[in-house]
C-alpha positions in Angstrom: -11.8 23.5 18.6 -10.0 25.7 15.7 -8.2 23.2 13.8 -9.8 20.2 11.7 -7.3 17.6 10.7 -9.1 15.4 8.0 -8.9 13.4 5.2 -10.7 10.4 3.0 -9.2 7.2 4.2 -9.4 3.9 1.5 -11.2 1.8 3.9 -12.3 2.6 7.9 -9.1 0.2 9.0 -6.7 2.8 7.6 -5.5 5.1 10.3 -4.0 7.8 8.6 -0.6 8.2 9.8 -0.1 12.0 8.2 -2.7 13.5 10.3 -1.3 11.9 13.4 2.0 13.4 12.8 0.3 16.7 12.0 -1.5 16.7 15.6 1.8 15.5 17.1 3.6 18.3 15.9 1.1 21.2 16.6 2.8 22.4 19.6 0.7 25.6 21.0 -2.1 24.9 18.6 -2.5 21.3 19.6 -5.2 21.6 22.0 -7.1 23.4 19.8 -7.0 20.8 16.9 -9.0 17.5 16.3 -8.3 14.8 13.9 -11.9 13.6 11.9 -11.1 10.8 9.4 -13.9 9.6 7.0 -14.2 6.8 4.3 -14.4 7.3 0.5 -17.8 6.4 -0.6 -20.1 8.6 1.9 -21.7 11.7 0.1 -19.9 15.0 0.0 -23.1 16.9 2.1 -22.7 14.4 4.9 -19.1 14.8 4.9 -19.6 18.9 4.8 -22.1 18.6 7.6 -20.1 16.6 10.0 -17.0 18.9 9.6 -19.1 22.1 10.1 -20.6 20.6 13.2 -17.0 21.4 14.7 -16.9 24.8 13.8 -13.6 24.9 12.6 -12.0 28.3 11.5 -9.3 26.1 9.7 -9.7 22.6 7.6 -6.6 20.9 7.3 -7.2 17.8 4.2 -4.8 15.3 3.4 -5.1 14.7 -0.6 -3.9 11.1 -1.9 -4.5 9.6 -5.3 -7.1 7.4 -3.9 -9.3 10.6 -2.7 -8.5 13.4 -5.0 -11.7 13.0 -6.8 -13.8 13.1 -3.5 -11.9 15.3 -1.6 -12.7 18.0 -4.7 -16.1 17.9 -4.4 -15.8 18.2 -0.6 -13.6 21.1 -0.7 -15.8 23.1 -4.0 -18.9 22.3 -1.4 -17.0 23.6 1.5 -16.4 26.9 0.3 -20.0 27.3 -1.0 -21.4 26.8 1.9 -18.7 27.8 4.5 -16.1 30.5 2.7 -15.1 31.9 5.8 -13.6 28.7 6.8 -10.2 28.1 5.5 -9.0 25.1 3.6 -5.4 23.8 3.6 -4.5 20.9 1.4 -1.5 18.8 2.0 -0.2 15.0 0.8 1.4 13.6 -2.2 -1.1 14.3 -4.8 -1.1 18.3 -4.2 2.7 17.9 -3.5 3.8 18.5 -7.3 1.8 19.7 -10.7 -0.3 22.4 -8.8 -1.1 24.4 -11.7 -3.5 21.9 -13.4 -5.5 20.9 -10.4 -8.9 22.2 -9.5 -8.7 20.9 -5.7 -5.8 23.7 -5.4 -7.6 26.6 -7.4 -10.2 25.9 -4.7 -8.6 25.5 -1.3 -6.9 28.8 0.4 -3.6 27.3 1.1 -1.2 24.4 0.1 1.5 22.7 1.8 4.0 20.3 -0.3 6.1 17.8 1.3 6.8 17.7 4.4 4.0 18.8 6.5 5.3 18.7 9.9 6.9 21.9 10.9 5.0 24.2 8.0 1.8 22.9 8.3 1.5 24.5 11.9 3.5 27.4 11.5 1.2 28.4 8.2 -1.8 27.8 10.8 -0.5 30.4 13.2 0.0 32.7 10.7 -3.3 32.4 9.6 -5.1 32.6 12.6 -2.9 35.3 14.4 -1.2 37.0 11.5 0.7 38.0 9.5 -1.6 36.7 7.1 0.7 34.3 4.7 0.8 36.1 1.2 1.9 33.0 -0.5 -0.8 30.2 -1.1 1.6 27.6 -1.9 4.0 26.8 1.2 6.9 24.4 0.4 7.3 22.0 3.5 10.3 22.2 5.7 12.1 19.4 6.3 13.4 19.6 10.0 16.0 17.2 11.9 14.5 13.5 12.4 15.3 14.2 16.1 13.0 17.6 16.3 9.4 15.4 14.5 7.2 14.6 17.6 6.1 10.9 16.9 2.3 10.2 16.7 2.0 7.0 18.4 0.5 7.9 21.6 -2.5 9.5 19.3 -3.6 6.2 18.2 -6.8 5.7 20.2 -7.9 2.4 21.8 -10.4 1.9 18.8 -7.5 2.3 16.2 -5.3 -0.6 18.4 -8.6 -2.9 18.6 -9.7 -2.4 15.1 -7.3 -0.9 12.6 -3.8 -1.2 10.7 -1.4 0.7 12.8 1.3 2.3 10.5 4.5 2.8 11.6 7.6 4.0 10.3 11.3 4.0 11.5 12.5 6.0 8.8 11.5 8.1 5.5 12.6 8.3 2.1 14.4 6.4 -0.1 17.8 6.5 -1.5 16.7 4.7 -4.7 15.7 6.4 -8.0 12.8 4.2 -9.5 10.9 6.6 -12.1 7.8 5.3 -11.1 7.5 5.9 -7.7 7.4 9.2 -5.6 10.2 8.5 -3.4 12.5 8.8 -6.6 12.1 12.6 -5.5 14.3 11.6 -2.0 17.7 12.1 -1.8 17.9 9.3 0.7 16.6 7.6 3.5 16.4 9.4 7.0 16.1 7.3 9.9 14.5 8.1 13.5 16.4 8.2 16.6 16.0 4.1 16.9 15.8 4.2 20.9 13.1 6.8 20.8 11.3 4.9 18.0 11.5 1.4 19.8 9.9 3.1 23.0 6.9 4.2 20.7 6.7 0.5 19.8 7.1 -0.6 23.6 4.1 1.6 24.0 1.8 0.6 21.5 2.4 -3.2 22.6 1.7 -2.4 26.3 -1.5 -0.6 25.1 -2.6 -4.0 23.2 -1.4 -3.3 19.9 0.0 -6.6 18.1 -0.6 -5.8 13.9 2.0 -3.2 13.3 2.4 -2.0 9.5 6.0 -0.4 8.7 5.8 1.8 6.0 9.7 2.6 5.3 10.1 1.8 1.8 13.5 0.3 2.7 13.4 -1.2 5.9 16.1 -3.7 5.4 18.6 -0.7 4.1 20.5 -0.8 7.4 20.9 -4.5 8.6 21.5 -3.2 12.3 18.7 -1.3 12.7 16.5 -4.0 10.9 17.7 -6.4 13.3 17.2 -4.3 16.6 13.4 -4.3 15.4 12.9 -7.5 14.3 14.5 -8.8 17.9 12.1 -6.4 19.3 9.5 -8.5 18.0 11.5 -11.6 18.8 11.3 -11.0 22.4 7.5 -10.0 22.6 6.9 -13.5 20.9 9.2 -15.2 23.2 7.8 -13.8 26.2 4.5 -14.4 24.9 4.3 -17.3 22.7 0.2 -17.7 22.9 -0.2 -14.0 22.0 1.2 -13.4 18.6 2.3 -10.2 17.1 2.3 -9.6 13.3 4.8 -7.2 11.5 4.6 -6.2 7.5 7.8 -4.9 6.6 8.9 -3.5 2.6 12.3 -5.3 2.0 14.3 -4.3 -0.7 14.8 -7.6 -2.9 18.5 -7.9 -3.3 19.3 -7.0 0.2 19.2 -10.0 2.4 22.2 -10.8 4.7 22.9 -13.7 6.8 22.5 -12.0 10.1 19.4 -11.0 8.3 18.2 -14.4 7.3 19.1 -15.9 10.8 16.8 -13.4 12.7 14.0 -14.1 10.2 14.1 -17.6 10.2 13.3 -17.5 13.7 9.7 -16.4 13.5 6.8 -18.7 13.6 4.4 -18.6 11.1 1.9 -15.9 10.5 4.0 -13.5 12.5 5.7 -11.8 9.4 4.9 -10.5 6.2 7.2 -9.2 3.6 6.1 -6.8 0.6 8.9 -7.3 -2.2 9.1 -5.1 -4.8 10.2 -6.5 -8.2 8.1 -4.5 -10.6 10.0 -6.4 -13.8 12.9 -9.1 -14.1 13.8 -7.5 -17.6 17.1 -5.7 -17.0 16.7 -3.1 -20.3 13.5 -1.8 -18.9 15.0 -1.5 -14.9 17.8 0.7 -16.5 14.9 2.8 -18.6 13.4 3.6 -15.2 16.6 3.7 -13.1 15.8 0.7 -11.1 18.9 -0.9 -9.7 18.4 -4.4 -8.9 20.6 -7.7 -8.9 17.8 -9.7 -10.5 19.8 -12.9 -9.7 20.5 -12.3 -5.7 16.8 -11.0 -6.0 15.0 -14.3 -6.8 17.8 -16.1 -4.5 16.4 -14.5 -1.4 12.5 -14.7 -2.6 13.7 -18.6 -2.9 15.3 -19.0 0.3 12.4 -16.9 2.0 9.9 -19.5 0.6 12.0 -22.6 1.3 13.8 -21.4 4.9 11.3 -19.1 6.3 8.0 -19.0 7.6 7.0 -15.8 6.1 4.3 -14.3 3.7 5.5 -12.9 0.7 3.5 -10.4 -1.1 5.9 -9.8 -4.5 4.9 -6.7 -6.8 4.9 -6.8 -10.1 4.2 -3.9 -12.6 2.6 -4.1 -16.3 2.8 -1.5 -19.3 6.7 0.3 -18.0 8.2 1.4 -21.0 10.2 -0.9 -23.0 8.3 -4.1 -21.6 5.9 -5.9 -23.8 3.9 -9.0 -22.8 6.0 -11.8 -23.6 8.9 -9.8 -21.0 6.1 -9.2 -18.4 5.0 -13.0 -19.2 8.5 -14.2 -18.5 9.1 -12.2 -15.2 5.3 -13.3 -14.0 6.4 -16.8 -14.7 9.7 -16.6 -12.7 7.6 -15.2 -9.6 5.1 -18.0 -9.6 7.9 -20.3 -10.0 9.8 -19.1 -6.7 6.8 -19.5 -4.6 5.5 -16.3 -3.2 2.4 -16.5 -1.2 0.8 -13.4 -3.7 1.9 -11.9 -6.5 0.7 -7.9 -6.3 0.0 -7.9 -10.3 -0.5 -3.7 -10.8 -0.9 -2.1 -13.8 1.3 1.3 -14.0 0.4 4.6 -12.9 1.9 8.3 -13.3 1.9 9.6 -9.7 2.5 13.6 -10.2 5.7 14.4 -9.8 7.2 11.1 -11.0 10.3 11.2 -13.5 8.3 8.0 -15.4 6.4 10.8 -17.5 10.0 11.3 -19.5 9.3 8.3 -21.7 5.5 9.2 -22.7 6.5 10.1 -26.3 9.4 7.7 -27.0 7.0 4.6 -25.7 4.1 5.9 -26.8 2.7 5.9 -23.1 -1.0 6.7 -23.1 -2.3 7.4 -19.3 -6.3 8.0 -17.9 -6.2 11.6 -17.4 -8.1 10.6 -14.2 -6.9 9.5 -10.9 -5.4 6.7 -10.7 -3.9 7.5 -14.0 -3.7 4.1 -14.9 -1.4 3.6 -18.3 -4.0 2.4 -20.8 -1.8 1.8 -23.7 1.9 1.7 -24.9 4.2 1.4 -28.1 4.5 -2.1 -27.1 1.2 -2.7 -25.3 -2.1 -1.5 -27.6 -5.5 -0.5 -25.8 -7.3 -3.5 -25.7 -4.3 -5.7 -24.7 -4.1 -3.7 -21.5 -7.8 -3.9 -20.7 -7.2 -8.1 -20.7 -4.1 -7.8 -18.3 -6.2 -5.2 -15.8 -8.6 -8.0 -15.9 -6.3 -10.7 -15.5 -4.7 -8.7 -12.5 -8.6 -8.4 -11.2 -9.0 -12.2 -11.2 -5.7 -13.1 -10.2 -6.2 -11.3 -6.8 -10.0 -12.8 -6.6 -8.6 -16.0 -7.3 -4.7 -16.7 -6.8 -4.1 -14.1 -3.8 -7.5 -14.2 -1.8 -5.8 -17.7 -0.6 -9.3 -19.2 -1.2 -8.3 -21.5 -4.4 -4.7 -22.7 -3.1 -5.1 -26.1 -5.0 -7.1 -24.7 -7.8 -4.6 -22.0 -8.5 -2.1 -24.6 -9.2 -4.4 -26.5 -11.3 -5.0 -23.7 -13.2 -1.5 -22.4 -14.0 0.2 -25.9 -14.6 3.6 -25.4 -16.5 2.7 -22.0 -18.5 1.5 -20.0 -15.5 1.2 -16.6 -17.2 -0.5 -18.0 -20.4 -3.0 -20.2 -18.7 -4.5 -17.9 -16.4 -4.7 -15.6 -18.8 -6.8 -18.0 -20.8 -8.7 -18.3 -18.1 -9.3 -14.6 -17.0 -10.5 -14.1 -20.8 -12.9 -16.7 -20.5 -13.7 -15.6 -16.9 -14.8 -12.4 -18.7 -17.2 -13.8 -21.5 -18.8 -15.7 -18.7 -19.4 -12.8 -15.7 -19.1 -9.4 -18.1 -17.6 -8.4 -14.6 -14.8 -7.9 -12.9 -16.1 -6.8 -9.5 -18.9 -8.1 -7.7 -18.7 -11.8 -8.3 -20.2 -14.1 -5.6 -17.8 -16.2 -4.0 -19.8 -19.2 -4.5 -20.3 -18.0 -8.1 -16.7 -17.9 -8.6 -15.8 -21.0 -7.3 -18.2 -22.8 -9.4 -16.6 -20.9 -12.5 -13.3 -22.3 -11.8 -14.7 -25.9 -11.2 -16.3 -25.6 -14.5 -12.9 -23.9 -16.2 -10.9 -27.0 -15.2 -13.1 -29.4 -16.2 -13.0 -27.4 -19.9 -9.3 -27.7 -19.6 -9.6 -31.8 -19.4 -10.2 -32.4 -15.7 -12.9 -34.9 -14.8 -15.9 -33.4 -13.1 -15.2 -35.5 -9.4 -11.6 -34.4 -9.8 -12.2 -30.7 -9.8 -15.0 -30.9 -7.4 -12.9 -32.6 -4.9 -10.2 -30.0 -5.7 -12.2 -26.9 -5.1 -13.8 -29.0 -1.8 -10.4 -29.0 -0.6 -9.9 -25.6 -1.2 -13.3 -24.4 0.1 -14.1 -26.7 3.3 -13.0 -25.2 6.9 -9.9 -23.6 6.1 -10.1 -20.9 8.5 -11.5 -23.0 11.5 -8.8 -25.7 11.0 -5.8 -22.4 11.2 -7.6 -20.8 14.3 -7.8 -23.9 16.1 -4.2 -24.6 15.5 -2.4 -22.0 16.6 -4.0 -18.2 17.9 -3.7 -15.9 15.2 -5.5 -12.6 16.1 -3.1 -10.8 15.1 -2.6 -12.2 11.8 -5.0 -10.6 8.8 -7.6 -12.9 7.6 -6.0 -13.3 3.8 -3.0 -14.6 5.4 -4.5 -16.6 7.6 -6.0 -18.7 4.4 -2.4 -18.9 2.9 -0.7 -19.9 6.0 -3.8 -22.8 6.2 -2.6 -23.8 3.0 
């Protein structure tokens, strides 16, 4: 084995699609190449030991916002104990603003952008010459039909225990300045028949959970319909063998044909991630986000009322030009639309994104360390941003988790943002923590808060009991749901 492809995943259940693309496209070097994935949080020395056990000549590392700090320590130690090993970096975190990054200084080579063609070529030059003269190699984008698809490289272990990431297209035609996809010129589809053939092979091997990473799955509705029909056919042929598919949708583009297809899916089969980010038209214009807010709201409302789809809707706090009152209005609107989960995130300044052009005008202050979260703006001071960050964490624990469905409705009342912010402020004073809060303790605190707000103790206890008792057992008994993630099962039970 000559070349080791590696990365530090955020969780074991996340299987790296990027590494598998590289291995699939290694050509003559594929037999000399192996994948070894790790998970963040491991000891650096242990990682280096495991890498060197393969005695590789080249180590290729995928670098992302969630693993760059640990990967930097990994590269530093690896180059000290085995300087003869050539380290090649790739991934979004090292594809932009290279000059200021410690990990780039430590490594031998960097491939920016698309690595499918450029990484194998670079490895060939490192191994057989002529030796590359440049440290940084800009990735070449090949025709989509020439990229070897990686899905056969998912192992039986991956299929049985991990999320399988798939993509029918790459890129995005939209220019939202907080997103790295804003640098793409358009979206590029893979040949549809080839892609569906790969999905058929995965399904035949037992895959039942498919997470599409396409940024704009419903951009080409004809393609969307073909892919959704693939899953409908599987569900029709094997109704007792459920399939779960996750797609990211453009929120204001849901034509009738797509609605008709969506309406055919049973509960627990589909999840849609919908990026609203902001309902404020002035803020949207500032960050170059094109969105018909009325259509987007109508589509979310239709999905909650006429489809059995699990909705995960994104909202970002800290965008330039948006104050707390504006964000609160958008949040309250999403709550009333009825999505099962609102992913409340704080803005992050991803390397290379155009959002940096607003830094001075809107007083944007970012954490210098990953994930580069905004700490303050001209309209939201640091203390308030901290309160919003705690709100986001507690919202995930209480509302998004699906563990407190009935209690959450009582918490929110007629003024969801204000009421939950009051709860979040109180919860922080009681716990002085946003992590490692035991579920039983959290339930008791939710009950105590409801009583403080005027609910009778017996009523509050009954409400918590209705959330707490036997929810998952009820769902498993009612319908086979082996493919459905547990969190979605809880929402399904509600």
